[in-house]
C-alpha positions in Angstrom: 27.3 -23.4 -63.2 27.1 -19.9 -61.9 28.0 -16.6 -63.4 29.5 -15.5 -66.5 29.3 -18.9 -68.1 25.7 -18.8 -67.9 23.1 -16.6 -69.8 22.1 -13.6 -67.8 18.8 -12.4 -68.3 16.9 -9.2 -67.1 19.0 -6.2 -66.6 22.1 -7.7 -68.4 20.0 -8.2 -71.8 19.0 -4.8 -71.5 22.5 -3.5 -70.7 24.2 -5.4 -73.5 21.5 -3.8 -75.7 22.3 -0.1 -74.7 26.0 -1.1 -74.4 26.4 -2.0 -78.0 24.1 0.7 -79.4 26.1 3.1 -77.0 29.6 1.8 -77.9 29.3 1.7 -81.6 30.7 -1.8 -81.3 29.5 -4.7 -83.2 29.7 -8.2 -82.3 30.5 -9.9 -85.1 33.4 -11.6 -83.4 31.4 -13.7 -80.9 31.9 -17.0 -81.7 28.6 -18.5 -83.3 25.9 -15.6 -82.7 25.9 -12.1 -83.8 25.3 -10.9 -80.2 24.9 -12.4 -76.7 25.5 -15.9 -75.2 27.1 -18.6 -77.4 27.9 -21.9 -77.3 31.3 -23.5 -75.6 32.4 -27.2 -75.7 33.1 -27.1 -71.9 30.3 -24.5 -70.2 27.4 -24.1 -72.5 26.4 -20.7 -73.0 28.9 -17.8 -72.2 28.0 -14.1 -71.8 29.9 -11.7 -73.1 30.0 -8.0 -73.1 32.2 -5.6 -75.5 35.0 -3.9 -73.5 36.9 -1.4 -75.5 40.1 0.1 -74.9 40.9 3.4 -77.2 44.6 3.3 -77.9 46.5 5.5 -79.9 45.5 3.5 -83.4 42.0 3.7 -82.7 39.5 1.8 -80.3 40.4 -2.1 -79.8 37.3 -4.4 -78.5 37.6 -7.5 -76.7 34.3 -9.6 -76.3 34.4 -10.4 -72.5 32.9 -12.8 -69.8 32.1 -11.1 -67.1 33.3 -12.3 -63.1 31.4 -10.2 -61.1 31.1 -12.2 -57.7 33.7 -13.6 -55.5 33.3 -16.9 -56.9 33.4 -15.9 -60.3 36.5 -13.6 -59.7 38.5 -16.5 -57.7 38.0 -18.8 -60.7 38.5 -16.2 -63.0 40.6 -17.8 -66.2 41.2 -21.2 -64.8 41.6 -24.3 -66.8 41.3 -22.6 -69.9 43.7 -24.1 -72.5 43.2 -21.0 -75.1 41.4 -18.0 -75.9 40.8 -16.0 -79.1 42.8 -12.8 -79.3 39.2 -10.9 -79.6 38.1 -12.1 -76.4 38.9 -11.6 -72.6 37.2 -11.7 -69.0 36.3 -8.3 -67.2 36.3 -8.9 -63.4 34.2 -6.1 -61.6 34.6 -5.1 -58.0 32.3 -2.9 -55.7 34.9 -0.1 -55.2 38.6 0.7 -56.4 41.4 -0.8 -53.9 44.8 -2.6 -54.8 43.9 -5.6 -56.3 46.3 -8.6 -57.3 45.9 -11.8 -58.9 47.5 -15.0 -59.4 47.4 -17.9 -62.2 46.8 -20.9 -60.4 45.3 -23.3 -62.5 45.5 -20.9 -65.5 47.0 -22.7 -68.6 47.9 -19.7 -70.6 49.7 -16.5 -70.2 47.6 -13.5 -69.9 48.1 -9.5 -69.8 46.3 -8.1 -67.1 45.0 -4.9 -67.4 44.1 -2.9 -64.0 41.4 0.0 -64.5 40.7 2.7 -62.3 37.0 3.7 -61.0 37.2 6.3 -63.7 37.8 3.6 -66.6 41.4 4.5 -67.6 44.0 2.0 -67.4 46.4 2.1 -64.1 48.8 -0.2 -65.3 49.5 -3.8 -66.9 50.9 -7.1 -65.8 52.3 -8.3 -69.1 52.7 -12.0 -69.8 51.9 -13.4 -66.4 53.3 -16.4 -65.8 50.8 -19.7 -65.9 50.4 -22.2 -63.0 52.1 -20.0 -60.1 50.7 -18.3 -57.2 52.9 -15.2 -57.9 51.1 -12.1 -57.3 50.3 -9.9 -60.1 49.4 -6.1 -59.4 50.5 -2.6 -60.4 51.1 0.0 -57.6 47.9 2.0 -56.9 44.3 1.5 -56.5 41.6 -0.3 -59.2 37.9 -0.9 -59.5 38.1 -3.1 -62.4 40.5 -6.0 -64.4 40.7 -6.8 -68.0 42.6 -10.1 -68.8 43.8 -10.8 -72.5 46.2 -13.1 -73.9 49.4 -12.7 -73.0 51.7 -10.2 -75.1 48.3 -8.9 -76.7 48.7 -5.6 -74.9 51.9 -4.8 -76.1 51.5 -5.8 -79.6 48.1 -3.7 -80.1 49.7 -0.6 -78.3 47.4 -0.9 -74.9 49.1 1.5 -72.2 48.3 3.2 -68.8 46.2 6.2 -69.0 43.9 5.0 -72.1 40.5 5.4 -71.5 38.3 1.5 -71.2 34.6 1.8 -72.2 32.2 -1.0 -71.2 28.6 -1.1 -69.9 27.9 -3.7 -66.8 26.2 -2.8 -63.3 29.0 -2.4 -60.2 28.5 -5.4 -57.8 27.3 -4.6 -54.4 29.6 -5.0 -51.4 
């Protein structure tokens, strides 16, 4: 399988180490390892990076898979039956533009957090309905998207305007 499900080497390992040190985040919430890839029953190794949202109540970090190619972004969270509340998926795009997502073959409700190029939250499509082709979007341009479990953004105080921190290379056009 291609993409974030397999261990990324080289620059990703370096960026993960720098990102963890730079963000002051811990990775103790990863499934079986303290850092880096983890084993899952269906996909082999999964590589995650910390994505931190600065809320009014303090930082919240999600250990996030990376979707940074067209194929990975199209597959997204499809066919997942569950996800831990401290996990997510971060979608990386080459530039800022109007983005929209659909939930075809996505089995769990998700909060879809749209993030501007300056890494502030533009808006959130809350509790996106699973298994639909209904377009999920917020008005305005964004370059990144973080998907987390549905309803979690509201429960944890995540809202528009908050800063998001992560370390990952921006995909080329």
